C-alpha positions in Angstrom: 142.7 121.6 101.6 139.8 123.8 100.6 137.6 125.7 103.0 134.2 127.3 102.3 132.4 130.3 103.5 130.3 128.2 105.8 133.3 126.7 107.5 134.9 130.2 108.0 131.6 131.5 109.4 131.5 128.6 111.9 135.2 129.3 112.9 134.5 132.9 113.5 131.2 132.4 115.3 133.0 129.9 117.6 135.8 132.4 118.4 133.6 135.5 118.5 130.3 134.1 120.0 128.8 137.5 120.7 129.2 138.7 117.1 126.8 138.7 114.2 129.0 137.2 111.4 128.4 136.8 107.7 130.9 135.3 105.3 130.7 135.2 101.5 133.0 134.1 98.8 134.7 131.0 97.3 137.9 129.8 95.7 140.0 131.1 98.6 138.7 134.7 98.4 136.2 135.7 101.1 134.4 138.8 102.5 133.8 138.8 106.2 131.2 141.1 107.9 131.4 140.9 111.7 129.3 143.2 114.0 129.9 143.0 117.7 130.9 144.8 120.8 134.1 142.9 121.0 135.5 145.5 118.6 134.7 148.5 120.9 137.7 150.6 121.5 139.8 148.9 118.9 141.2 150.7 115.8 140.6 149.0 112.4 144.1 147.3 112.4 143.4 145.8 115.9 140.1 144.6 114.7 141.5 142.9 111.7 144.3 141.4 113.7 141.7 139.7 115.9 140.1 138.1 112.9 143.4 137.2 111.2 144.4 135.4 114.4 141.5 133.1 114.0 142.0 132.6 110.3 145.8 132.4 110.2 146.1 128.6 110.1 144.0 128.5 107.0 145.8 131.4 105.4 149.2 129.7 106.1 147.9 126.4 104.6 146.8 128.3 101.4 143.1 127.4 101.9 142.4 131.2 102.2 144.1 133.5 99.7 142.3 136.8 100.4 140.0 138.2 103.0 138.3 141.5 102.9 136.7 142.6 106.2 134.0 145.0 107.5 134.3 144.9 111.3 132.2 147.2 113.4 130.5 147.5 116.8 126.8 147.3 117.2 126.7 151.0 117.7 128.6 151.7 114.5 126.2 149.4 112.6 123.2 151.2 114.2 124.6 154.6 113.1 124.6 153.4 109.5 120.9 152.5 109.5 
């Protein structure tokens, strides 16, 4: 079963409603950008685990082969501007 960037974006938005989420990619390889205070106080590994927990059924099924993630708090995003 194939999954597209829009479906992944919808999944993540449903699970992380307070985040700004953007997903790009195709063919099982996706880039996720998520910005939200849900990541406050979490190290990069814990942040990724939070997203993997949502995507794991699709990774296990083979629909998603690779995911690269940029996960940051609102404050971290503001500091980049």
